[in-house]
Kinemage of the C-alpha trace (Angstrom):
@kinemage 1
@onewidth
@group {chain A} dominant
@subgroup {mainchain}
@vectorlist {calphas} color= white
{ca met a 1} P 22.112 14.990 -33.152
{ca asp a 2} L 22.140 12.450 -35.988
{ca trp a 3} L 24.548 9.559 -36.359
{ca glu a 4} L 26.243 7.479 -39.006
{ca cys a 5} L 26.363 3.713 -38.579
{ca ile a 6} L 29.266 1.984 -40.345
{ca val a 7} L 29.100 -1.818 -40.469
{ca ile a 8} L 32.428 -3.487 -41.314
{ca ser a 9} L 32.645 -7.230 -41.903
{ca met a 10} L 35.975 -9.037 -42.024
{ca ala a 11} L 37.604 -12.311 -41.030
{ca pro a 12} L 37.897 -12.837 -37.250
{ca glu a 13} L 41.693 -13.118 -37.474
{ca asp a 14} L 41.841 -9.620 -38.986
{ca val a 15} L 39.431 -7.830 -36.687
{ca asp a 16} L 41.650 -7.726 -33.572
{ca gly a 17} L 44.414 -5.705 -35.195
{ca phe a 18} L 41.944 -3.412 -36.929
{ca leu a 19} L 40.087 -2.803 -33.660
{ca asp a 20} L 43.342 -1.980 -31.843
{ca arg a 21} L 44.218 0.613 -34.488
{ca met a 22} L 40.705 2.028 -34.395
{ca ile a 23} L 40.699 2.496 -30.632
{ca gly a 24} L 44.162 4.014 -30.858
{ca glu a 25} L 42.656 6.698 -33.108
{ca gly a 26} L 39.999 7.498 -30.517
{ca ile a 27} L 37.145 5.719 -32.281
{ca asp a 28} L 35.540 3.970 -29.327
{ca gln a 29} L 31.789 3.836 -29.982
{ca tyr a 30} L 31.357 0.421 -31.528
{ca ala a 31} L 29.835 -3.025 -31.144
{ca leu a 32} L 31.630 -6.239 -32.126
{ca thr a 33} L 30.084 -9.575 -33.059
{ca asp a 34} L 32.802 -12.215 -33.233
{ca pro a 35} L 32.049 -15.863 -34.157
{ca arg a 36} L 34.978 -16.947 -31.975
{ca glu a 37} L 33.091 -15.726 -28.914
{ca val a 38} L 30.067 -17.770 -29.938
{ca ser a 39} L 32.249 -20.885 -30.267
{ca glu a 40} L 33.794 -20.255 -26.838
{ca phe a 41} L 30.333 -19.735 -25.339
{ca met a 42} L 29.201 -23.049 -26.823
{ca glu a 43} L 32.121 -24.815 -25.154
{ca thr a 44} L 31.924 -23.203 -21.710
{ca ser a 45} L 28.350 -22.079 -20.959
{ca ile a 46} L 25.526 -24.166 -19.561
{ca tyr a 47} L 23.151 -22.118 -21.728
{ca tyr a 48} L 24.407 -23.359 -25.085
{ca asp a 49} L 21.014 -24.721 -26.184
{ca tyr a 50} L 19.868 -21.128 -26.706
{ca ile a 51} L 22.456 -20.321 -29.406
{ca glu a 52} L 20.964 -19.855 -32.847
{ca glu a 53} L 22.516 -22.221 -35.385
{ca glu a 54} L 23.107 -19.379 -37.854
{ca leu a 55} L 25.328 -17.619 -35.290
{ca val a 56} L 27.445 -20.715 -34.879
{ca gln a 57} L 27.906 -20.942 -38.636
{ca lys a 58} L 28.684 -17.238 -39.072
{ca gln a 59} L 32.208 -16.850 -40.499
{ca lys a 60} L 32.724 -13.071 -40.466
{ca ala a 61} L 33.287 -10.747 -37.546
{ca thr a 62} L 31.030 -7.693 -37.680
{ca leu a 63} L 32.255 -4.366 -36.338
{ca thr a 64} L 29.541 -1.713 -36.063
{ca val a 65} L 30.916 1.808 -35.546
{ca tyr a 66} L 28.835 4.851 -34.621
{ca thr a 67} L 29.942 8.425 -35.332
{ca glu a 68} L 28.123 11.686 -34.651
{ca lys a 69} L 27.064 13.852 -37.581
{ca asn a 70} L 29.211 16.807 -36.545
{ca asn a 71} L 32.822 17.974 -36.932
{ca ser a 72} L 34.088 15.502 -34.347
{ca gly a 73} L 32.302 12.639 -36.078
{ca ala a 74} L 33.610 13.733 -39.481
{ca glu a 75} L 37.171 13.555 -38.151
{ca lys a 76} L 36.542 10.041 -36.835
{ca met a 77} L 35.135 9.014 -40.209
{ca arg a 78} L 38.247 10.381 -41.933
{ca lys a 79} L 40.449 8.324 -39.615
{ca leu a 80} L 38.270 5.254 -40.120
{ca tyr a 81} L 38.546 5.543 -43.915
{ca ala a 82} L 42.313 5.854 -43.552
{ca leu a 83} L 42.411 2.681 -41.478
{ca leu a 84} L 40.308 0.840 -44.053
{ca gln a 85} L 42.638 1.962 -46.838
{ca glu a 86} L 45.586 0.718 -44.822
{ca ala a 87} L 43.850 -2.611 -44.249
{ca asn a 88} L 43.175 -2.915 -47.960
{ca arg a 89} L 46.862 -2.377 -48.728
{ca arg a 90} L 47.707 -5.158 -46.289
{ca gly a 91} L 45.418 -7.522 -48.180
{ca val a 92} L 42.567 -7.599 -45.654
{ca asn a 93} L 39.251 -8.497 -47.264
{ca phe a 94} L 36.254 -6.599 -45.880
{ca thr a 95} L 32.882 -5.135 -46.758
{ca val a 96} L 31.465 -1.816 -45.563
{ca glu a 97} L 27.888 -0.547 -45.279
{ca ile a 98} L 26.996 2.975 -44.100
{ca glu a 99} L 23.616 4.168 -42.874
{ca asn a 100} L 22.422 7.541 -41.602
{ca ile a 101} L 20.454 7.301 -38.340
{ca gln a 102} L 18.326 10.123 -36.961
{ca glu a 103} L 18.552 10.800 -33.239
{ca glu a 104} L 14.957 9.753 -32.635
{ca asn a 105} L 15.554 6.422 -34.336
{ca trp a 106} L 18.922 6.005 -32.612
{ca met a 107} L 17.340 6.288 -29.165
{ca asn a 108} L 13.903 4.778 -29.631
{ca ser a 109} L 13.353 2.792 -32.829
{ca trp a 110} L 14.252 -0.545 -31.239
{ca lys a 111} L 11.484 -0.071 -28.680
{ca arg a 112} L 8.766 -0.622 -31.266
{ca phe a 113} L 9.587 -4.330 -31.334
{ca tyr a 114} L 8.605 -4.806 -27.673
{ca lys a 115} L 4.917 -4.685 -26.798
{ca pro a 116} L 2.909 -6.153 -23.920
{ca ile a 117} L 2.773 -9.955 -24.201
{ca pro a 118} L -0.058 -11.960 -22.563
{ca val a 119} L 1.295 -15.158 -21.007
{ca gly a 120} L -0.828 -18.021 -19.768
{ca glu a 121} L -4.139 -16.956 -18.264
{ca lys a 122} L -3.045 -14.449 -15.612
{ca leu a 123} L 0.096 -12.512 -16.569
{ca ile a 124} L 1.032 -9.890 -19.108
{ca ile a 125} L 4.691 -8.982 -19.659
{ca lys a 126} L 5.310 -5.331 -20.513
{ca pro a 127} L 8.323 -3.050 -21.017
{ca ser a 128} L 8.397 0.013 -18.771
{ca trp a 129} L 7.618 2.520 -21.548
{ca glu a 130} L 4.451 0.725 -22.734
{ca thr a 131} L 0.983 1.225 -21.292
{ca leu a 132} L -1.297 -1.709 -20.611
{ca pro a 133} L -4.005 -2.461 -23.171
{ca glu a 134} L -7.365 -0.859 -22.435
{ca gly a 135} L -9.505 -3.125 -20.291
{ca asn a 136} L -6.552 -5.278 -19.212
{ca thr a 137} L -7.382 -7.608 -16.327
{ca arg a 138} L -4.073 -9.484 -16.246
{ca ile a 139} L -1.276 -9.057 -13.703
{ca pro a 140} L 1.466 -6.852 -15.229
{ca leu a 141} L 5.027 -8.169 -15.053
{ca glu a 142} L 7.326 -5.299 -16.010
{ca ile a 143} L 10.693 -6.119 -17.520
{ca asp a 144} L 12.781 -4.267 -20.105
{ca pro a 145} L 14.638 -5.863 -23.043
{ca ser a 146} L 17.773 -4.006 -22.001
{ca ser a 147} L 18.235 -6.682 -19.347
{ca ser a 148} L 20.999 -9.180 -20.008
{ca phe a 149} L 18.734 -12.204 -19.883
{ca gly a 150} L 15.242 -13.425 -20.606
{ca thr a 151} L 12.463 -10.908 -21.185
{ca gly a 152} L 9.546 -13.242 -21.875
{ca thr a 153} L 9.857 -13.372 -25.651
{ca his a 154} L 11.423 -16.847 -25.768
{ca glu a 155} L 9.147 -19.880 -25.911
{ca thr a 156} L 10.784 -21.503 -22.890
{ca thr a 157} L 10.064 -18.500 -20.675
{ca arg a 158} L 6.431 -18.342 -21.744
{ca leu a 159} L 6.046 -22.070 -21.186
{ca cys a 160} L 7.501 -21.741 -17.693
{ca leu a 161} L 5.336 -18.803 -16.647
{ca ala a 162} L 2.171 -20.440 -17.968
{ca ser a 163} L 3.003 -23.611 -16.032
{ca leu a 164} L 3.975 -21.735 -12.869
{ca glu a 165} L 0.665 -19.919 -12.633
{ca lys a 166} L -1.064 -23.308 -12.321
{ca val a 167} L 1.020 -24.439 -9.342
{ca ile a 168} L 1.799 -21.292 -7.329
{ca thr a 169} L -0.185 -21.053 -4.102
{ca glu a 170} L -0.426 -18.183 -1.645
{ca gly a 171} L 2.770 -17.915 0.390
{ca ala a 172} L 4.622 -20.568 -1.631
{ca gln a 173} L 8.378 -20.936 -1.136
{ca val a 174} L 10.055 -20.810 -4.557
{ca leu a 175} L 13.484 -21.794 -5.868
{ca asp a 176} L 14.425 -20.259 -9.238
{ca met a 177} L 17.423 -22.247 -10.454
{ca gly a 178} L 19.271 -20.476 -13.271
{ca cys a 179} L 17.291 -17.300 -12.651
{ca gly a 180} L 18.829 -15.109 -15.405
{ca ser a 181} L 16.759 -11.919 -15.351
{ca gly a 182} L 14.656 -13.235 -12.481
{ca ile a 183} L 11.538 -13.119 -14.627
{ca leu a 184} L 10.236 -16.472 -13.392
{ca ala a 185} L 10.745 -15.602 -9.729
{ca val a 186} L 9.150 -12.192 -10.260
{ca gly a 187} L 6.185 -13.895 -11.898
{ca cys a 188} L 5.860 -16.261 -8.947
{ca met a 189} L 5.881 -13.370 -6.486
{ca leu a 190} L 3.231 -11.490 -8.456
{ca leu a 191} L 1.120 -14.655 -8.452
{ca gly a 192} L 1.197 -14.794 -4.661
{ca ala a 193} L 4.354 -16.657 -3.636
{ca gly a 194} L 5.798 -15.773 -0.243
{ca his a 195} L 9.532 -15.910 -0.966
{ca ala a 196} L 11.871 -16.728 -3.849
{ca leu a 197} L 15.513 -17.807 -3.765
{ca cys a 198} L 17.153 -16.966 -7.106
{ca val a 199} L 20.320 -18.874 -8.053
{ca asp a 200} L 22.596 -18.414 -11.058
{ca val a 201} L 26.227 -18.912 -12.080
{ca glu a 202} L 26.307 -15.530 -13.877
{ca glu a 203} L 27.246 -12.543 -11.698
{ca asp a 204} L 25.141 -10.109 -13.763
{ca ala a 205} L 22.081 -12.215 -13.011
{ca met a 206} L 22.255 -11.178 -9.370
{ca arg a 207} L 22.078 -7.477 -10.226
{ca val a 208} L 19.461 -7.831 -12.958
{ca thr a 209} L 17.231 -10.064 -10.830
{ca arg a 210} L 17.293 -7.586 -7.966
{ca glu a 211} L 16.507 -4.695 -10.321
{ca asn a 212} L 13.535 -6.556 -11.775
{ca met a 213} L 12.215 -7.565 -8.373
{ca leu a 214} L 12.258 -3.970 -7.164
{ca arg a 215} L 10.850 -2.720 -10.494
{ca asn a 216} L 7.831 -4.947 -9.818
{ca his a 217} L 7.499 -3.752 -6.205
{ca val a 218} L 8.650 -6.986 -4.589
{ca ala a 219} L 9.987 -6.179 -1.120
{ca glu a 220} L 13.661 -6.968 -0.520
{ca asp a 221} L 12.862 -9.353 2.326
{ca lys a 222} L 10.745 -11.451 -0.046
{ca phe a 223} L 13.587 -12.674 -2.251
{ca gly a 224} L 17.225 -13.681 -2.085
{ca thr a 225} L 19.943 -13.993 -4.725
{ca leu a 226} L 22.674 -16.610 -4.642
{ca leu a 227} L 25.685 -16.681 -6.970
{ca gly a 228} L 27.318 -20.009 -7.739
{ca asn a 229} L 26.961 -23.599 -8.888
{ca ala a 230} L 24.527 -25.582 -6.787
{ca leu a 231} L 25.742 -28.838 -8.371
{ca ala a 232} L 29.129 -28.460 -6.670
{ca glu a 233} L 29.686 -29.238 -3.009
{ca gly a 234} L 30.032 -26.104 -0.927
{ca ala a 235} L 28.275 -23.088 0.527
{ca val a 236} L 25.947 -22.480 -2.428
{ca arg a 237} L 24.616 -26.022 -2.425
{ca asp a 238} L 24.330 -25.976 1.375
{ca gln a 239} L 22.237 -22.807 1.264
{ca val a 240} L 19.963 -24.196 -1.444
{ca cys a 241} L 19.517 -27.381 0.583
{ca ala a 242} L 18.832 -25.549 3.853
{ca gln a 243} L 15.085 -25.763 3.190
{ca gln a 244} L 12.491 -27.390 0.981
{ca tyr a 245} L 10.422 -25.599 -1.632
{ca asp a 246} L 6.805 -25.674 -2.745
{ca val a 247} L 7.798 -24.767 -6.308
{ca ile a 248} L 11.063 -25.040 -8.236
{ca ala a 249} L 11.485 -23.247 -11.559
{ca ala a 250} L 14.351 -24.414 -13.777
{ca asn a 251} L 14.467 -22.859 -17.233
{ca ile a 252} L 17.953 -24.067 -18.112
{ca val a 253} L 18.931 -26.819 -20.571
{ca ala a 254} L 18.286 -30.552 -20.710
{ca asp a 255} L 21.742 -31.652 -19.515
{ca ile a 256} L 21.626 -29.473 -16.409
{ca ile a 257} L 18.042 -30.421 -15.618
{ca ile a 258} L 19.090 -34.070 -15.753
{ca ala a 259} L 22.172 -33.436 -13.629
{ca met a 260} L 20.122 -31.596 -11.001
{ca gln a 261} L 17.530 -34.335 -10.611
{ca pro a 262} L 18.931 -35.653 -7.274
{ca leu a 263} L 19.152 -32.114 -5.884
{ca phe a 264} L 15.633 -31.213 -6.964
{ca lys a 265} L 14.252 -34.446 -5.492
{ca gln a 266} L 15.972 -33.616 -2.206
{ca val a 267} L 14.683 -30.054 -1.844
{ca leu a 268} L 11.173 -30.351 -3.355
{ca lys a 269} L 8.401 -30.701 -0.770
{ca pro a 270} L 6.292 -33.902 -0.945
{ca gln a 271} L 3.378 -31.994 -2.488
{ca gly a 272} L 5.611 -29.578 -4.395
{ca lys a 273} L 6.043 -29.068 -8.137
{ca leu a 274} L 9.111 -28.655 -10.326
{ca ile a 275} L 8.647 -26.726 -13.567
{ca ala a 276} L 11.504 -27.740 -15.879
{ca ser a 277} L 11.876 -25.919 -19.188
{ca gly a 278} L 14.560 -25.088 -21.757
{ca ile a 279} L 14.215 -28.646 -23.064
{ca ile a 280} L 14.420 -29.143 -26.816
{ca leu a 281} L 11.951 -31.744 -28.069
{ca asp a 282} L 14.720 -34.164 -29.043
{ca arg a 283} L 15.667 -34.413 -25.348
{ca leu a 284} L 12.138 -34.545 -23.913
{ca asp a 285} L 11.886 -38.328 -23.505
{ca glu a 286} L 15.375 -38.484 -22.009
{ca val a 287} L 14.560 -35.889 -19.330
{ca arg a 288} L 11.198 -37.459 -18.564
{ca gln a 289} L 12.712 -40.917 -18.207
{ca gln a 290} L 15.430 -39.637 -15.864
{ca tyr a 291} L 12.894 -38.249 -13.410
{ca glu a 292} L 10.479 -41.170 -13.635
{ca asn a 293} L 13.318 -43.622 -13.023
{ca ala a 294} L 14.095 -41.639 -9.860
{ca gly a 295} L 10.551 -42.109 -8.553
{ca met a 296} L 9.164 -38.751 -9.601
{ca ser a 297} L 6.140 -38.192 -11.826
{ca val a 298} L 5.599 -35.990 -14.875
{ca ser a 299} L 2.042 -34.718 -14.541
{ca his a 300} L 1.950 -32.266 -17.442
{ca ile a 301} L 3.902 -31.432 -20.612
{ca ser a 302} L 3.593 -28.131 -22.486
{ca ile a 303} L 5.106 -27.664 -25.937
{ca glu a 304} L 5.665 -24.541 -28.000
{ca gly a 305} L 7.690 -24.691 -31.196
{ca glu a 306} L 10.722 -26.909 -30.590
{ca trp a 307} L 10.638 -26.503 -26.804
{ca ala a 308} L 8.961 -28.330 -23.947
{ca ala a 309} L 8.245 -27.665 -20.268
{ca leu a 310} L 7.515 -30.409 -17.757
{ca thr a 311} L 5.534 -30.230 -14.531
{ca ile a 312} L 7.101 -32.787 -12.173
{ca gly a 313} L 6.170 -33.956 -8.685
{ca phe a 314} L 6.036 -37.098 -6.571
């Protein structure tokens, strides 16, 4: 079956009413990009450093509607055109683009953008549908871009993994703070770590991390997931602080890495290493100074693009 993709752009204040009418007509296969959600995310999420500036500046909401190329889809298109005509009469300004999509492209074309990625000296990140390059001697870390979080393509993730492979020892106890997809903890386990505790404030991270651990054949007794804010007093912090760790991975943002300095100092073993990434270069000196003032030492700095990762110990 082939599809039609209809991309409608209009002001955010107009999109809600249009979407309500559209759903009321049974047109429910769509994706919405709303700049108001980006603004809200900037105000409420600890991950705001990852937002692309062009998304913040985007003024139009984009509604992408998919309809099948059959009688049912033709009826939905007729209703959609009627709704657009109605919107035009009400003075709503919008633009429309329509593209035909073949079934093969609909299901698989996006996959061509994801190929195995060598990271550091030991790992290679690959999606599940790709085969390893001929003669590969690296350790495969399998993770799909359909996950809600990091898949290894961002500089901060690559920096972290490359740094982690230099400090992971056999049987190491690992804390992955802000685990997201769990890619860093999975990498640690594949490199020989003994156990990883994965912590995040996002509920989906718990599910995705577990899926990626099992996808990479990490036994369930070798990792744990913990939902909540370790900066706040309570059960989550108590569980994090119940032991010390050989390695801590924190691919978050500069403000949170600074705020967590006392916690990390408390739970890092005397010979342990903290890998802190997600730090934009403008904040590098600030983060480094915070840890050095607290009696910790930055032994290595890796930089890629506008991002930095620090290796920190005592």
